[in-house]
Structure formats: structure tokens, C-alpha cells
One Martini backbone bead per residue (centre of mass of N, CA, C, O) as a GRO file, in nm:
protein
  199
    1MET     BB    1   5.540  -4.372   2.461
    2GLY     BB    2   5.405  -4.079   2.483
    3GLN     BB    3   5.135  -3.895   2.534
    4ILE     BB    4   4.945  -3.692   2.340
    5LYS     BB    5   4.850  -3.368   2.389
    6ARG     BB    6   4.563  -3.196   2.333
    7ARG     BB    7   4.506  -2.869   2.200
    8TYR     BB    8   4.260  -2.626   2.230
    9PHE     BB    9   4.128  -2.353   2.085
   10THR     BB   10   3.990  -2.086   2.309
   11TRP     BB   11   3.884  -1.801   2.188
   12TYR     BB   12   3.579  -1.786   2.295
   13LYS     BB   13   3.693  -1.751   2.606
   14THR     BB   14   3.804  -1.484   2.541
   15PRO     BB   15   3.714  -1.174   2.645
   16ILE     BB   16   3.827  -0.981   2.424
   17ILE     BB   17   3.723  -1.124   2.171
   18LEU     BB   18   3.426  -1.136   2.252
   19THR     BB   19   3.382  -0.832   2.274
   20ARG     BB   20   3.455  -0.768   1.979
   21LEU     BB   21   3.236  -0.942   1.847
   22ILE     BB   22   2.996  -0.796   1.973
   23ASN     BB   23   3.061  -0.512   1.864
   24ILE     BB   24   3.054  -0.590   1.563
   25SER     BB   25   2.763  -0.696   1.560
   26ILE     BB   26   2.626  -0.436   1.651
   27LEU     BB   27   2.736  -0.256   1.425
   28PHE     BB   28   2.611  -0.417   1.194
   29LEU     BB   29   2.313  -0.389   1.276
   30LEU     BB   30   2.303  -0.079   1.280
   31THR     BB   31   2.398  -0.036   0.986
   32SER     BB   32   2.180  -0.207   0.840
   33ASN     BB   33   1.938  -0.043   0.946
   34CYS     BB   34   2.030   0.227   0.828
   35LEU     BB   35   2.045   0.135   0.530
   36PHE     BB   36   1.749   0.047   0.509
   37ALA     BB   37   1.627   0.325   0.573
   38GLN     BB   38   1.761   0.471   0.335
   39ASP     BB   39   1.644   0.288   0.115
   40LYS     BB   40   1.346   0.338   0.183
   41ASN     BB   41   1.350   0.647   0.148
   42SER     BB   42   1.437   0.643  -0.154
   43LEU     BB   43   1.196   0.481  -0.257
   44VAL     BB   44   0.973   0.673  -0.165
   45LYS     BB   45   1.074   0.920  -0.318
   46ASP     BB   46   1.053   0.791  -0.601
   47ILE     BB   47   0.749   0.722  -0.590
   48ARG     BB   48   0.647   1.011  -0.541
   49SER     BB   49   0.757   1.121  -0.807
   50LYS     BB   50   0.588   0.934  -0.993
   51TYR     BB   51   0.314   1.014  -0.887
   52THR     BB   52   0.330   1.316  -0.964
   53GLU     BB   53   0.370   1.270  -1.266
   54ILE     BB   54   0.101   1.126  -1.316
   55ARG     BB   55  -0.090   1.349  -1.207
   56ASN     BB   56   0.018   1.580  -1.401
   57ASN     BB   57  -0.055   1.378  -1.677
   58ILE     BB   58  -0.350   1.255  -1.682
   59ASP     BB   59  -0.491   1.426  -1.920
   60SER     BB   60  -0.292   1.282  -2.152
   61TYR     BB   61  -0.420   1.015  -2.119
   62ASP     BB   62  -0.537   0.718  -2.194
   63THR     BB   63  -0.870   0.567  -2.172
   64THR     BB   64  -1.025   0.292  -1.986
   65MET     BB   65  -1.347   0.128  -1.928
   66ILE     BB   66  -1.499  -0.060  -1.651
   67ASP     BB   67  -1.780  -0.241  -1.553
   68PHE     BB   68  -1.933  -0.356  -1.209
   69PHE     BB   69  -2.255  -0.402  -1.147
   70ASP     BB   70  -2.266  -0.713  -1.032
   71GLU     BB   71  -2.060  -0.669  -0.761
   72TYR     BB   72  -2.232  -0.412  -0.666
   73THR     BB   73  -2.489  -0.234  -0.541
   74GLU     BB   74  -2.397   0.055  -0.712
   75GLY     BB   75  -2.143  -0.016  -0.837
   76ALA     BB   76  -1.855  -0.014  -1.071
   77VAL     BB   77  -1.526   0.127  -1.160
   78ALA     BB   78  -1.266   0.108  -1.414
   79ILE     BB   79  -0.958   0.298  -1.479
   80ALA     BB   80  -0.732   0.332  -1.743
   81TYR     BB   81  -0.395   0.469  -1.770
   82CYS     BB   82  -0.218   0.570  -2.071
   83ASN     BB   83   0.122   0.592  -2.213
   84ASN     BB   84   0.181   0.466  -2.492
   85LYS     BB   85   0.061   0.179  -2.367
   86GLU     BB   86   0.146   0.259  -2.079
   87LEU     BB   87   0.081   0.175  -1.769
   88LYS     BB   88  -0.003   0.396  -1.483
   89LEU     BB   89  -0.328   0.363  -1.408
   90ILE     BB   90  -0.572   0.237  -1.162
   91GLU     BB   91  -0.913   0.301  -1.110
   92VAL     BB   92  -1.128   0.213  -0.825
   93ILE     BB   93  -1.491   0.238  -0.801
   94SER     BB   94  -1.716   0.183  -0.529
   95TYR     BB   95  -2.066   0.171  -0.464
   96GLY     BB   96  -2.284   0.297  -0.203
   97GLU     BB   97  -2.523   0.413   0.013
   98ILE     BB   98  -2.288   0.473   0.264
   99GLY     BB   99  -2.059   0.469   0.030
  100LYS     BB  100  -1.710   0.458  -0.077
  101HIS     BB  101  -1.455   0.300  -0.286
  102GLN     BB  102  -1.098   0.373  -0.336
  103ILE     BB  103  -0.844   0.254  -0.574
  104ASP     BB  104  -0.500   0.325  -0.659
  105TYR     BB  105  -0.285   0.214  -0.923
  106TYR     BB  106   0.067   0.230  -0.961
  107PHE     BB  107   0.300   0.250  -1.241
  108ASN     BB  108   0.626   0.100  -1.351
  109TYR     BB  109   0.684  -0.075  -1.609
  110GLY     BB  110   0.424  -0.267  -1.508
  111LYS     BB  111   0.477  -0.203  -1.203
  112LEU     BB  112   0.393  -0.200  -0.886
  113ILE     BB  113   0.436   0.091  -0.647
  114PHE     BB  114   0.132   0.204  -0.577
  115ALA     BB  115  -0.131   0.248  -0.320
  116PHE     BB  116  -0.452   0.423  -0.293
  117GLU     BB  117  -0.677   0.423  -0.016
  118GLN     BB  118  -1.042   0.490   0.003
  119GLU     BB  119  -1.287   0.556   0.263
  120PHE     BB  120  -1.633   0.643   0.232
  121ASN     BB  121  -1.843   0.780   0.495
  122TYR     BB  122  -2.161   0.843   0.535
  123ASN     BB  123  -2.406   0.988   0.733
  124ARG     BB  124  -2.598   0.910   0.491
  125PRO     BB  125  -2.773   0.822   0.256
  126ILE     BB  126  -2.786   0.958  -0.061
  127TYR     BB  127  -3.123   0.963  -0.052
  128TRP     BB  128  -3.121   1.140   0.227
  129ASP     BB  129  -3.314   1.378   0.243
  130GLU     BB  130  -3.501   1.608   0.406
  131LYS     BB  131  -3.775   1.479   0.352
  132ARG     BB  132  -3.706   1.188   0.441
  133ALA     BB  133  -3.609   1.258   0.723
  134LYS     BB  134  -3.879   1.378   0.828
  135GLU     BB  135  -4.059   1.125   0.769
  136ASN     BB  136  -3.842   0.959   0.980
  137GLY     BB  137  -3.743   1.143   1.227
  138ASP     BB  138  -3.493   1.294   1.105
  139ASP     BB  139  -3.235   1.556   1.159
  140GLU     BB  140  -3.068   1.413   0.914
  141ALA     BB  141  -2.902   1.453   0.618
  142PHE     BB  142  -2.736   1.433   0.350
  143ASP     BB  143  -2.371   1.517   0.379
  144HIS     BB  144  -2.082   1.552   0.216
  145ASP     BB  145  -1.919   1.711   0.450
  146LYS     BB  146  -1.967   1.443   0.655
  147THR     BB  147  -1.751   1.277   0.538
  148ALA     BB  148  -1.562   0.997   0.606
  149ILE     BB  149  -1.200   0.950   0.576
  150LYS     BB  150  -1.002   0.670   0.480
  151GLU     BB  151  -0.641   0.608   0.467
  152ASP     BB  152  -0.410   0.424   0.247
  153ARG     BB  153  -0.055   0.338   0.205
  154TYR     BB  154   0.126   0.164  -0.062
  155TYR     BB  155   0.454   0.016  -0.093
  156PHE     BB  156   0.649  -0.100  -0.377
  157ASN     BB  157   0.900  -0.373  -0.443
  158ASN     BB  158   0.933  -0.623  -0.643
  159GLY     BB  159   0.637  -0.737  -0.555
  160LYS     BB  160   0.659  -0.583  -0.263
  161LEU     BB  161   0.565  -0.495   0.046
  162PHE     BB  162   0.740  -0.225   0.247
  163LEU     BB  163   0.495  -0.005   0.293
  164TRP     BB  164   0.252   0.105   0.551
  165LEU     BB  165   0.015   0.368   0.569
  166ASP     BB  166  -0.207   0.496   0.760
  167ASN     BB  167  -0.438   0.734   0.845
  168GLU     BB  168  -0.189   0.859   1.037
  169LYS     BB  169   0.086   0.785   0.893
  170LYS     BB  170   0.152   0.505   1.008
  171GLU     BB  171   0.344   0.236   1.053
  172LYS     BB  172   0.305  -0.088   0.963
  173ASN     BB  173   0.333  -0.418   1.052
  174LEU     BB  174   0.469  -0.665   0.825
  175ASN     BB  175   0.501  -0.917   1.032
  176ASN     BB  176   0.219  -0.934   1.032
  177GLY     BB  177   0.017  -1.156   0.890
  178ASN     BB  178  -0.222  -0.975   0.787
  179ASN     BB  179  -0.044  -0.756   0.650
  180SER     BB  180   0.101  -0.941   0.443
  181ILE     BB  181  -0.161  -1.040   0.308
  182ALA     BB  182  -0.263  -0.765   0.206
  183GLY     BB  183  -0.034  -0.722   0.001
  184LYS     BB  184  -0.098  -0.976  -0.173
  185GLU     BB  185  -0.391  -0.900  -0.242
  186LEU     BB  186  -0.332  -0.638  -0.391
  187ILE     BB  187  -0.163  -0.763  -0.615
  188ALA     BB  188  -0.376  -0.961  -0.721
  189GLN     BB  189  -0.596  -0.751  -0.791
  190CYS     BB  190  -0.431  -0.575  -0.979
  191TYR     BB  191  -0.356  -0.803  -1.197
  192LYS     BB  192  -0.646  -0.876  -1.260
  193LEU     BB  193  -0.721  -0.601  -1.376
  194LYS     BB  194  -0.500  -0.579  -1.587
  195ASN     BB  195  -0.607  -0.826  -1.754
  196LYS     BB  196  -0.885  -0.703  -1.830
  197PHE     BB  197  -0.752  -0.475  -2.017
  198LYS     BB  198  -0.632  -0.682  -2.234
  199LYS     BB  199  -0.914  -0.790  -2.367
   0.00000   0.00000   0.00000
């Protein structure tokens, strides 16, 4: 009885099929990136709309305030804004001699959707008036108009940071380890504050 020769189908070695598979893969990658960009853009647009709604109605919300004088040199305050017991915004302002830090957390149905962070750096300490400047041989006193402001914007979806715009409104790489950690830390701080207002 003759030996049966086995033949294996070598479709992956066929140039035409291989070329088609590569083209389909490239098309899929390009399409998925495009869909992700569209999805990200629609999320950002929706979050900005909710942000505007909260800012426009802020005067009608109920407020609760907590002081943190023991944690910062010049003290800090957190203010929660609620609409019919639904948390909309927590503002946290911490004060220092040479600047202040403010971060606002925006919520939708109890979930963090956006954080706006501002770092204010004064040209001189707040108590450095003209008299004190002259006494110390300094030709410059504290001037509010000379305050340098650095801003960061953080966009969240389902408890995850998906977009971070820096002071130049440029997108930061969230695949960088430190950047992804920053997003997790913001979420942790935010919900820690949220729990303090529940007490």
C-alpha cells in the first residue's frame, strides 16, 4: 500500500491573500482610531455642555463648606454645590504666602466627569506691600495683576481619565506612567472629599 502524502494548505504564503489581509488590518486600525477620536470628541463636547450648565446655575445650588486650616500653611476650604441633594461641584482652594491652588471637581449623577486645576503663583508674598518692600531693599511689592496662572483640564469617563489638557491646552500622553497615576490620584482625592461632605 502506497504512502499517503499529506498536503498542507499554505494560504498564508500566498502573496495576494497576504496583501489583502495586511490591507484589511491597516483599514481596521485606521477606522478604529478614527472612531475612537470621534467618540472622544463627543464625550468632551458632552462634558463641556454639562460644565457650562453647572456654571450657569451655580448661584441656585445649595452649598456646604469645610475648612482645612490644619493641613495648609494659610488654610484651605472646600465648598460642595448641590442641586436637590445631587452633588454637582466641589471647589477646593488652598492658600499659601506666595500663591494659591484651586481645583474644581464636576459631577454628573454622582460620577466625576471633569476637573479644572489652577495654580496661582504670586510675584511676592501677599503681605509684601510697598512699605515692607522698601524696608527690605526690594523694588517690587505684591501685585495681584502679576500673578502667573497655570491651568490643567482633566476629562473622565466611567471613573477613568481619558483626556488631560495642559496649560497650553495640549494633550498629555496618558500612556506615560506618571500621567496615568495622576489621573488615579485625582479620582482618589475627589471621592475622599466627597465622603467628607457626607458626614
